[in-house]
Structure formats: structure tokens, C-alpha cells
DSSP file (Angstrom, degrees, kcal/mol; ACC not computed):
  #  RESIDUE AA STRUCTURE BP1 BP2  ACC     N-H-->O    O-->H-N    N-H-->O    O-->H-N    TCO  KAPPA ALPHA  PHI   PSI    X-CA   Y-CA   Z-CA
    1    1 A R              0   0    0      0, 0.0     7,-2.2     0, 0.0     2,-0.6   0.000 360.0 360.0 360.0 136.0  -17.2   12.6    9.3
    2    2 A I  E     +A    7   0A   0      5,-0.2     5,-0.2     3,-0.0     2,-0.2  -0.927 360.0 168.5-105.9 124.3  -20.6   11.0    8.6
    3    3 A D  E >   -A    6   0A   0      3,-2.6     3,-1.2    -2,-0.6     0, 0.0  -0.536  55.2 -75.7-118.9-169.2  -23.6   12.8   10.1
    4    4 A G  T 3  S+     0   0    0      1,-0.3     3,-0.1    -2,-0.2    -2,-0.0   0.690 129.2  46.4 -64.2 -18.7  -27.3   12.4    9.6
    5    5 A T  T 3  S-     0   0    0      1,-0.3     2,-0.4     0, 0.0    -1,-0.3   0.456 119.6 -92.7-104.6  -2.2  -27.2   14.3    6.3
    6    6 A G  E <  S-A    3   0A   0     -3,-1.2    -3,-2.6     2,-0.0     2,-0.3  -0.984  72.7  -8.5 133.1-143.4  -24.2   12.6    4.6
    7    7 A L  E     -A    2   0A   0     -2,-0.4     2,-0.5    -5,-0.2    -5,-0.2  -0.728  48.6-157.7 -99.1 144.7  -20.5   13.3    4.5
    8    8 A T        -     0   0    0     -7,-2.2     2,-0.2    -2,-0.3    -2,-0.0  -0.984  21.1-126.9-121.9 120.8  -18.8   16.5    5.8
    9    9 A F        +     0   0    0     -2,-0.5     3,-0.1     1,-0.2    -2,-0.0  -0.460  31.9 172.1 -65.4 131.3  -15.4   17.4    4.4
   10   10 A L        -     0   0    0      1,-0.4     2,-0.3    -2,-0.2    -1,-0.2   0.792  52.1 -39.3-109.1 -44.2  -12.9   18.0    7.3
   11   11 A D        -     0   0    0      2,-0.0    -1,-0.4     0, 0.0     2,-0.3  -0.968  46.6-127.3-170.6 174.7   -9.5   18.5    5.8
   12   12 A R        -     0   0    0     -2,-0.3     2,-0.4    -3,-0.1    -3,-0.0  -0.962  12.3-139.3-138.4 158.0   -7.0   17.3    3.1
   13   13 A L        -     0   0    0     -2,-0.3     2,-0.7     2,-0.0    47,-0.0  -0.942   3.9-151.3-115.0 138.5   -3.4   16.1    3.1
   14   14 A V        -     0   0    0     -2,-0.4     2,-0.3     8,-0.0    -2,-0.0  -0.920  25.0-146.8-104.7 103.4   -0.8   17.1    0.5
   15   15 A L        -     0   0    0     -2,-0.7     8,-2.3     8,-0.1     2,-0.3  -0.533  20.3-173.6 -77.7 134.4    1.4   14.0    0.5
   16   16 A R  B     -Bc  22  64B   0     47,-2.5    49,-2.1     6,-0.3    46,-0.0  -0.846  22.4-112.4-127.0 158.6    5.1   14.8   -0.1
   17   17 A D    >   -     0   0    0      4,-3.0     3,-1.3    -2,-0.3    -1,-0.1  -0.078  52.8 -80.2 -77.2-172.6    8.2   12.8   -0.7
   18   18 A E  T 3  S+     0   0    0      1,-0.3    -1,-0.1    46,-0.2    46,-0.1   0.760 132.3  49.1 -64.1 -25.5   11.1   12.7    1.8
   19   19 A Q  T 3  S-     0   0    0      2,-0.1    -1,-0.3     0, 0.0    45,-0.0   0.507 122.5-101.6 -91.7  -6.4   12.4   16.1    0.5
   20   20 A G  S <  S+     0   0    0     -3,-1.3    -2,-0.1     1,-0.3     3,-0.0   0.500  76.1 136.0 100.2   4.8    9.1   17.8    0.7
   21   21 A T        -     0   0    0      1,-0.1    -4,-3.0    -5,-0.0    -1,-0.3  -0.714  64.7-103.4 -84.9 132.8    8.1   17.7   -3.0
   22   22 A P  B     -B   16   0B   0      0, 0.0    -6,-0.3     0, 0.0     2,-0.3  -0.280  40.9-131.9 -54.5 137.8    4.4   16.7   -3.6
   23   23 A V        -     0   0    0     -8,-2.3     2,-0.6    -6,-0.1    -8,-0.1  -0.641   3.3-138.8 -95.4 151.1    4.2   13.1   -4.8
   24   24 A V        -     0   0    0     -2,-0.3     2,-0.8     2,-0.0    -8,-0.0  -0.951  15.0-164.1-104.9 119.5    2.3   11.8   -7.8
   25   25 A L    >   -     0   0    0     -2,-0.6     3,-0.6    26,-0.0     2,-0.2  -0.849  11.2-156.8-108.4  96.2    0.6    8.5   -6.9
   26   26 A D  T 3   -     0   0    0     -2,-0.8    18,-0.3     1,-0.2    24,-0.1  -0.534  69.4  -3.4 -77.7 135.2   -0.3    6.9  -10.2
   27   27 A T  T 3  S-     0   0    0     -2,-0.2    17,-2.2    16,-0.2    -1,-0.2   0.918  81.0-157.5  48.0  58.1   -3.1    4.3  -10.2
   28   28 A M  E <   +D   43   0B   0     -3,-0.6    15,-0.3    15,-0.2    -1,-0.2  -0.445  16.0 179.8 -63.4 131.4   -3.7    4.3   -6.4
   29   29 A Q  E     -     0   0B   0     13,-3.1     2,-0.3     1,-0.3    14,-0.2   0.721  53.6 -16.3-108.7 -30.0   -5.3    1.0   -5.4
   30   30 A G  E     -D   42   0B   0     12,-1.4    12,-2.6    62,-0.1    -1,-0.3  -0.992  48.0-160.8-168.6 167.1   -5.7    1.2   -1.6
   31   31 A G  E     -D   41   0B   0     -2,-0.3     2,-0.3    62,-0.3    10,-0.2  -0.988   5.8-178.2-157.1 154.0   -4.8    2.8    1.6
   32   32 A T  E     -D   40   0B   0      8,-2.2     8,-3.0    -2,-0.3     2,-0.4  -0.982  25.3-125.7-154.7 142.7   -4.9    2.1    5.3
   33   33 A F  E     -D   39   0B   0     -2,-0.3    62,-0.3     6,-0.2     6,-0.2  -0.763  11.1-165.9 -87.7 133.7   -4.0    4.0    8.5
   34   34 A A  S    S-     0   0    0      4,-2.7     2,-0.2    -2,-0.4    -1,-0.1   0.785  73.2 -35.4 -84.4 -31.2   -1.7    2.1   10.8
   35   35 A D  S    S-     0   0    0      3,-0.9     3,-0.3     0, 0.0    -1,-0.2  -0.830  90.4 -56.0-165.2-161.0   -2.4    4.5   13.7
   36   36 A D  S    S+     0   0    0     -2,-0.2     3,-0.1     1,-0.2    -3,-0.0   0.631 133.1  32.7 -69.8 -12.3   -3.2    8.2   14.2
   37   37 A H  S    S+     0   0    0      1,-0.1    23,-2.3    23,-0.1    24,-0.5   0.514 104.1  71.7-123.7  -7.9    0.1    9.2   12.4
   38   38 A H  E     - E   0  59B   0     -3,-0.3    -4,-2.7    21,-0.2    -3,-0.9  -0.954  48.7-175.4-127.3 129.9    0.9    6.7    9.7
   39   39 A L  E     -DE  33  58B   0     19,-2.3    19,-3.0    -2,-0.4     2,-0.4  -0.982   8.4-159.2-123.8 126.4   -0.8    6.1    6.3
   40   40 A Y  E     -DE  32  57B   0     -8,-3.0    -8,-2.2    -2,-0.4     2,-0.4  -0.862  11.0-173.7-100.3 139.3    0.1    3.3    3.9
   41   41 A I  E     -DE  31  56B   0     15,-2.2    15,-2.8    -2,-0.4     2,-0.4  -1.000   9.7-153.8-133.3 134.4   -0.9    3.6    0.2
   42   42 A S  E     -DE  30  55B   0    -12,-2.6   -13,-3.1    -2,-0.4   -12,-1.4  -0.883  15.0-179.2-107.8 141.3   -0.6    1.0   -2.6
   43   43 A C  E     +DE  28  54B   0     11,-2.6    11,-2.3    -2,-0.4   -15,-0.2  -0.974  21.3  99.6-135.8 148.2   -0.2    2.0   -6.2
   44   44 A G        -     0   0    0    -17,-2.2     2,-0.3    -2,-0.3    45,-0.1  -0.746  35.0-148.7 153.0 164.7    0.1    0.0   -9.4
   45   45 A Y        -     0   0    0     -2,-0.2     5,-0.1    43,-0.2    43,-0.1  -0.915  37.5-102.8-149.7 168.4   -1.5   -1.5  -12.5
   46   46 A Y  S    S+     0   0    0     -2,-0.3    37,-3.8    36,-0.1     2,-0.3   0.535  96.8  31.3 -83.1  -3.7   -0.9   -4.5  -14.6
   47   47 A K  S    S+     0   0    0     35,-0.2    -2,-0.1     1,-0.2    -3,-0.0  -0.948 102.1  27.5-145.0 168.2    0.9   -2.8  -17.5
   48   48 A D  S    S-     0   0    0     -2,-0.3    -1,-0.2     1,-0.1    35,-0.1   0.941  81.5-127.7  47.3  75.3    3.2    0.2  -18.4
   49   49 A P        -     0   0    0      0, 0.0    -1,-0.1     0, 0.0    -3,-0.1  -0.085  20.4-156.3 -54.9 147.8    5.0    0.6  -15.0
   50   50 A H    >   -     0   0    0    -24,-0.1     3,-1.9    -5,-0.1    -5,-0.1  -0.940  25.6-119.7-122.4 145.6    5.2    4.0  -13.3
   51   51 A P  T 3  S+     0   0    0      0, 0.0    -1,-0.0     0, 0.0   -26,-0.0   0.700 109.6  60.9 -60.7 -18.9    7.9    5.1  -10.8
   52   52 A S  T 3  S+     0   0    0      2,-0.0    -9,-0.1     4,-0.0     2,-0.0   0.507  77.8 119.9 -86.4  -2.3    5.3    5.6   -8.0
   53   53 A W    <   +     0   0    0     -3,-1.9     2,-0.3   -11,-0.1    -9,-0.2  -0.322  50.4  46.3 -70.3 146.3    4.1    2.0   -8.0
   54   54 A G  E    S-E   43   0B   0    -11,-2.3   -11,-2.6    14,-0.0     2,-0.4  -0.896  98.7 -40.8 125.6-156.0    4.5   -0.1   -4.9
   55   55 A I  E     -E   42   0B   0     -2,-0.3    14,-3.0   -13,-0.2     2,-0.4  -0.934  50.0-164.8-114.8 134.0    3.6    0.7   -1.2
   56   56 A H  E     -EF  41  68B   0    -15,-2.8   -15,-2.2    -2,-0.4     2,-0.5  -0.898   7.8-153.1-115.9 144.0    4.3    4.1    0.4
   57   57 A L  E     -EF  40  67B   0     10,-2.8     9,-3.5    -2,-0.4    10,-1.2  -0.985  18.0-172.4-117.6 124.0    4.3    4.9    4.1
   58   58 A F  E     -EF  39  65B   0    -19,-3.0   -19,-2.3    -2,-0.5     2,-0.7  -0.881  25.5-137.0-116.0 146.1    3.5    8.5    5.1
   59   59 A D  E  >> -EF  38  64B   0      5,-2.9     4,-2.0    -2,-0.3     5,-1.0  -0.915  17.3-159.6 -93.7 112.3    3.7   10.4    8.4
   60   60 A V  T  45S+     0   0    0    -23,-2.3    -1,-0.1    -2,-0.7   -22,-0.1   0.692  85.8  63.9 -73.4 -16.4    0.4   12.4    8.3
   61   61 A R  T  45S+     0   0    0    -24,-0.5    -1,-0.2     1,-0.2   -23,-0.1   0.914 120.4  22.8 -68.9 -41.8    1.7   14.9   10.9
   62   62 A T  T  45S-     0   0    0     -3,-0.4    -2,-0.2     2,-0.2    -1,-0.2   0.591  99.6-133.9 -96.7 -13.8    4.5   16.1    8.5
   63   63 A Q  T  <5 +     0   0    0     -4,-2.0   -47,-2.5     1,-0.3     2,-0.3   0.734  64.5 127.8  62.6  26.3    2.6   14.9    5.3
   64   64 A R  E   < -cF  16  59B   0     -5,-1.0    -5,-2.9   -49,-0.2    -1,-0.3  -0.843  66.1-109.0-114.5 150.3    5.9   13.4    4.2
   65   65 A R  E     - F   0  58B   0    -49,-2.1    -7,-0.3    -2,-0.3     3,-0.1  -0.546  23.3-170.7 -72.4 136.6    6.8    9.9    3.0
   66   66 A I  E     -     0   0B   0     -9,-3.5     2,-0.3     1,-0.4    -8,-0.2   0.844  67.3 -21.6 -90.7 -46.2    8.9    7.9    5.4
   67   67 A V  E     - F   0  57B   0    -10,-1.2   -10,-2.8   -50,-0.0    -1,-0.4  -0.982  53.8-150.2-159.1 157.3    9.7    5.0    3.1
   68   68 A R  E     - F   0  56B   0     -2,-0.3   -12,-0.2   -12,-0.2     8,-0.2  -0.963  31.3-101.4-132.6 156.0    8.5    3.2    0.0
   69   69 A S        -     0   0    0    -14,-3.0     8,-0.2    -2,-0.3     2,-0.2  -0.292  26.8-135.7 -73.1 156.9    8.7   -0.4   -1.1
   70   70 A T  B     -g   77   0C   0      6,-2.8     8,-2.2     3,-0.3     2,-0.5  -0.565  16.0-125.2 -97.7 172.2   11.2   -1.7   -3.5
   71   71 A N  S    S-     0   0    0     -2,-0.2     8,-0.2     6,-0.2     6,-0.1  -0.724  90.2  -6.7-123.3  80.9   10.3   -4.2   -6.2
   72   72 A G  S    S+     0   0    0     -2,-0.5     2,-0.3     1,-0.3     5,-0.1   0.304 125.2  28.1 122.9  -8.8   12.6   -7.2   -5.9
   73   73 A S  S    S+     0   0    0      3,-0.1    -1,-0.3     5,-0.0    -3,-0.3  -0.941  73.5  64.1-161.2 179.9   15.2   -6.2   -3.2
   74   74 A G  S    S-     0   0    0     -2,-0.3     3,-0.4     1,-0.2    -2,-0.1  -0.159  89.9 -59.5  88.4-179.6   15.8   -4.2   -0.1
   75   75 A S  S    S+     0   0    0      1,-0.3     2,-0.4    -2,-0.0    -1,-0.2   0.699 131.8  40.9 -78.8 -20.2   14.4   -4.1    3.4
   76   76 A F  S    S+     0   0    0     -3,-0.2    -6,-2.8    -8,-0.2     2,-0.8  -0.704  78.8 175.0-127.3  79.2   10.8   -3.4    2.3
   77   77 A N  B     +g   70   0C   0     -3,-0.4     2,-0.7    -2,-0.4    -6,-0.2  -0.778  13.8 171.0 -95.4 108.1   10.4   -5.6   -0.7
   78   78 A Y        -     0   0    0     -8,-2.2     2,-0.4    -2,-0.8   -23,-0.1  -0.864  24.6-163.5-111.0  92.7    6.9   -5.7   -2.2
   79   79 A E        +     0   0    0     -2,-0.7     2,-0.3    -8,-0.2    -8,-0.1  -0.622  22.0 149.9 -88.2 132.3    7.6   -7.6   -5.4
   80   80 A F        -     0   0    0     -2,-0.4    -2,-0.1     8,-0.1     7,-0.0  -0.975  33.3-141.3-153.2 157.3    5.3   -7.6   -8.4
   81   81 A H        -     0   0    0     -2,-0.3     7,-2.3     2,-0.0     6,-0.1  -0.828  17.5-169.3-128.6  92.1    5.7   -8.0  -12.1
   82   82 A P        +     0   0    0      0, 0.0   -35,-0.2     0, 0.0   -36,-0.1  -0.381  55.5   9.7 -73.8 158.6    3.4   -5.8  -14.3
   83   83 A G  S >> S+     0   0    0    -37,-3.8     4,-2.1     1,-0.2     3,-1.2  -0.071  93.6  66.5  71.1-171.8    3.3   -6.4  -18.1
   84   84 A G  T 34 S-     0   0    0      1,-0.2    -1,-0.2     2,-0.2    -3,-0.0  -0.279 118.6 -34.1  59.6-140.2    4.8   -9.3  -20.0
   85   85 A G  T 34 S+     0   0    0     -3,-0.1    -1,-0.2     1,-0.1    34,-0.2   0.523 136.8  55.1 -92.4  -6.2    3.2  -12.7  -19.2
   86   86 A T  T <4  -     0   0    0     -3,-1.2    32,-0.6    -4,-0.1    31,-0.3   0.868  68.6-169.7 -97.0 -40.6    2.4  -12.1  -15.5
   87   87 A D     <  +     0   0    0     -4,-2.1    30,-2.2     1,-0.2     2,-0.2   0.886  23.4 174.0  51.1  45.5    0.3   -8.8  -15.6
   88   88 A E  E     +H  116   0D   0     -7,-2.3    28,-0.2    -5,-0.3   -43,-0.2  -0.574   8.0 179.8 -83.5 145.7    0.6   -8.5  -11.8
   89   89 A E  E     -H  115   0D   0     26,-2.5    26,-2.8    -2,-0.2   -43,-0.1  -0.996  29.4-112.9-146.2 142.2   -0.8   -5.5  -10.0
   90   90 A P  E     +H  114   0D   0      0, 0.0    24,-0.2     0, 0.0     2,-0.1  -0.383  37.5 176.3 -65.0 148.9   -1.0   -4.3   -6.4
   91   91 A E  E     -     0   0D   0     22,-2.5   -62,-0.2     1,-0.4   -61,-0.1  -0.162  41.0 -23.4-125.6-136.9   -4.5   -4.1   -5.0
   92   92 A G  E     -     0   0D   0     -2,-0.1    21,-2.5   -63,-0.1    -1,-0.4  -0.160  52.8-165.6 -76.9 171.0   -5.8   -3.2   -1.5
   93   93 A L  E     -H  112   0D   0     19,-0.2     2,-0.3   -62,-0.2   -62,-0.3  -0.979   3.9-162.4-151.1 160.4   -4.0   -3.4    1.8
   94   94 A T  E     -H  111   0D   0     17,-2.3    17,-2.8    -2,-0.3     2,-0.6  -0.988  19.1-133.4-144.3 153.3   -4.8   -3.3    5.5
   95   95 A Y  E     +H  110   0D   0     -2,-0.3     2,-0.3   -62,-0.3    15,-0.2  -0.944  42.9 147.7-107.6 114.3   -3.0   -2.8    8.8
   96   96 A W        -     0   0    0     13,-3.3     2,-0.8    -2,-0.6    -2,-0.1  -0.916  46.1-128.6-151.7 116.7   -4.0   -5.5   11.3
   97   97 A D        +     0   0    0     -2,-0.3    12,-0.2     1,-0.2    33,-0.1  -0.561  34.2 166.3 -74.3 107.5   -1.7   -6.9   13.9
   98   98 A L    >   +     0   0    0     10,-3.1     3,-1.3    -2,-0.8     2,-0.3   0.267  32.7 120.6-107.2   9.4   -1.9  -10.6   13.5
   99   99 A D  T 3  S+     0   0    0      9,-0.3     3,-0.1     1,-0.3     8,-0.1  -0.597  89.9   5.1 -69.3 133.8    1.1  -11.5   15.7
  100  100 A D  T 3  S+     0   0    0     -2,-0.3    -1,-0.3     1,-0.2     2,-0.2   0.790 109.0 120.8  60.9  30.1   -0.1  -13.8   18.5
  101  101 A R  S <  S-     0   0    0     -3,-1.3     2,-1.3     5,-0.3    -1,-0.2  -0.665  79.0 -97.2-114.0 174.3   -3.7  -13.9   17.1
  102  102 A N  S    S+     0   0    0     -2,-0.2    -3,-0.1    -3,-0.1    -4,-0.0  -0.430  80.9 116.7 -92.0  60.8   -5.8  -16.7   15.9
  103  103 A A    >   -     0   0    0     -2,-1.3     3,-2.5    -5,-0.3    -2,-0.1  -0.840  67.7-131.5-122.8  90.6   -5.0  -16.5   12.2
  104  104 A P  T 3  S-     0   0    0      0, 0.0     3,-0.1     0, 0.0    -2,-0.1  -0.143  82.9  -3.3 -52.7 123.3   -3.3  -19.8   11.5
  105  105 A G  T 3  S+     0   0    0      1,-0.2     2,-0.5     0, 0.0    -3,-0.0   0.458 108.5 108.4  78.6   1.4   -0.1  -19.4    9.6
  106  106 A I    <   +     0   0    0     -3,-2.5    -3,-0.3    -8,-0.1     2,-0.3  -0.950  37.4 159.1-117.7 127.6   -0.5  -15.6    9.2
  107  107 A R        +     0   0    0     -2,-0.5    -8,-0.1    -8,-0.1     2,-0.1  -0.842  28.1  61.2-134.1 171.4    1.7  -13.1   11.1
  108  108 A G        -     0   0    0     -2,-0.3   -10,-3.1    20,-0.1    22,-0.3  -0.401  68.5-104.5 103.3-179.0    2.6   -9.5   10.7
  109  109 A Q  S    S+     0   0    0     20,-2.7   -13,-3.3   -12,-0.2     2,-0.5   0.707  93.8  62.1-118.7 -37.0    0.8   -6.2   10.7
  110  110 A L  E     -HI  95 129D   0     19,-2.0    19,-2.7   -15,-0.2     2,-0.5  -0.851  61.5-174.1-100.4 127.8    0.7   -5.0    7.0
  111  111 A H  E     -HI  94 128D   0    -17,-2.8   -17,-2.3    -2,-0.5     2,-0.3  -0.979   2.9-173.6-127.8 122.0   -1.2   -7.2    4.7
  112  112 A A  E     -HI  93 127D   0     15,-2.8    15,-3.1    -2,-0.5     2,-0.4  -0.871  16.2-139.0-119.8 147.1   -1.3   -6.5    0.9
  113  113 A I  E     - I   0 126D   0    -21,-2.5   -22,-2.5    -2,-0.3     2,-0.4  -0.884  13.9-166.4-106.0 135.5   -3.2   -8.1   -2.0
  114  114 A L  E     -HI  90 125D   0     11,-2.8    11,-3.0    -2,-0.4     2,-0.5  -0.986   7.0-153.9-121.2 129.6   -1.5   -8.8   -5.3
  115  115 A L  E     -HI  89 124D   0    -26,-2.8   -26,-2.5    -2,-0.4     2,-0.7  -0.900   4.1-154.0-107.7 130.4   -3.6   -9.7   -8.4
  116  116 A D  E     -HI  88 123D   0      7,-3.2     7,-1.6    -2,-0.5   -28,-0.2  -0.908  12.1-176.3-102.6 108.9   -2.2  -11.7  -11.3
  117  117 A N        +     0   0    0    -30,-2.2     5,-0.2    -2,-0.7   -30,-0.2   0.050  29.3 141.4 -94.3  24.3   -4.2  -10.7  -14.4
  118  118 A D    >   -     0   0    0    -32,-0.6     3,-1.3     3,-0.3   -32,-0.1  -0.048  68.0-100.7 -70.9 173.0   -2.6  -13.2  -16.9
  119  119 A A  T 3  S+     0   0    0      1,-0.3    -1,-0.1   -34,-0.2     3,-0.1   0.619 114.5  70.4 -68.6 -13.8   -4.5  -15.0  -19.6
  120  120 A N  T 3  S-     0   0    0      1,-0.3    -1,-0.3     3,-0.0     2,-0.1   0.281 120.0 -78.7 -87.2  11.7   -4.6  -18.2  -17.6
  121  121 A G    <   -     0   0    0     -3,-1.3    -1,-0.3    -4,-0.1    -3,-0.3  -0.111  59.4 -65.0 105.0 153.6   -7.1  -16.8  -15.1
  122  122 A D        -     0   0    0     -5,-0.2     2,-0.4    -3,-0.1    -5,-0.2  -0.557  44.8-168.0 -78.5 134.5   -6.7  -14.4  -12.2
  123  123 A D  E     -I  116   0D   0     -7,-1.6    -7,-3.2    -2,-0.3     2,-0.5  -0.935   8.0-150.4-116.2 145.0   -4.7  -15.5   -9.2
  124  124 A V  E     -I  115   0D   0     -2,-0.4     2,-0.4    -9,-0.2    -9,-0.2  -0.968  10.6-168.3-119.4 131.2   -4.8  -13.6   -5.9
  125  125 A Y  E     -I  114   0D   0    -11,-3.0   -11,-2.8    -2,-0.5     2,-0.5  -0.930  10.4-150.1-118.5 142.3   -1.8  -13.5   -3.5
  126  126 A F  E     -I  113   0D   0     -2,-0.4     2,-0.4   -13,-0.2   -13,-0.2  -0.957  12.9-164.6-111.1 126.8   -1.7  -12.2    0.0
  127  127 A K  E     -I  112   0D   0    -15,-3.1   -15,-2.8    -2,-0.5     2,-0.4  -0.927   3.2-158.7-114.9 136.4    1.6  -10.8    1.3
  128  128 A H  E     -I  111   0D   0     -2,-0.4     2,-0.4   -17,-0.2   -17,-0.2  -0.931   7.1-171.5-121.4 136.3    2.2  -10.2    4.9
  129  129 A Y  E     -I  110   0D   0    -19,-2.7   -20,-2.7    -2,-0.4   -19,-2.0  -0.973  20.8-135.0-129.9 139.0    4.8   -7.9    6.5
  130  130 A R        -     0   0    0     -2,-0.4     2,-0.5   -22,-0.3   -33,-0.0  -0.829  24.5-148.3 -89.7 128.5    6.0   -7.4   10.0
  131  131 A V        -     0   0    0     -2,-0.5     2,-0.4     2,-0.0     3,-0.1  -0.854  16.4-174.7-102.0 128.2    6.2   -3.7   10.8
  132  132 A Q        +     0   0    0     -2,-0.5    -2,-0.0     1,-0.1     0, 0.0  -0.964  57.4  19.4-123.6 139.5    8.9   -2.5   13.3
  133  133 A G              0   0    0     -2,-0.4    -1,-0.1     1,-0.1    -2,-0.0   0.571 360.0 360.0  89.8   9.6    9.5    0.9   14.7
  134  134 A L              0   0    0     -3,-0.1    -1,-0.1  -100,-0.0    -2,-0.0   0.495 360.0 360.0 -80.1 360.0    6.2    2.7   14.2
């Protein structure tokens, strides 16, 4: 909460995996609330991969992860390639329902940014996902 004197701490969340164990989110890059109960967090860096990298969806009521993205396959595929010649890394993300909106060629609700840090100059990619069942 922001008041006239600055910020006031209200609470904290201990984010846990599906089994209830606290998660380690290495190199967290961004986060966004989808609604009052769902939080997306993106993690990653352009080198030395960590198992927590990708996008995570948490239920803030239970403080548990619902699902996390895969990297190259599966029903929630957020593909990126750190290291090597690509040096790709996840960046920020936002939850914004663009179905039936005036954003030409863009649909979906979850929108993620991917940065390509290679030696040929930085490229930025926008990835769009349709969210079902929240």
C-alpha cells in the first residue's frame, strides 16, 4: 500500500511447489497477477541454466504452484535457449486479455518477453498465450 509517507508492508507469500515445499526462483525477471488468486512469475538468464527457469503459475490462496512451463514441449511450452550461440533469456510478462480487443494480430491473455542477447545484437520476441480455466 502506498500512503502519503511511502510504502507500508502488508504481508508476504511463501511460494511453494505442488507438494508444498518452498520453491527457489533463480533470476526472477518479472511477475503479474492474473486476478485476485493467480500469480505468474518468469525466471531465467542467458547462461548456465537453472531448473527453476521458465514461467510459474501460483495460487496465492494456497501459496502453491499450479503449473510451470516446459522448455520445448508440453501443454505450456515457453521455449527459450540460454547459452550457446543464442543467449536467450525470459524477461517480463503481463496478464492482459487481448481476445476480441483492438490489438491487430495479437490474442491471448498471458504475454511474455524473450530477449536474445547474442553477439549479433539484441532481438526481442513477444510470446502470447491463451489461458483457459482460471
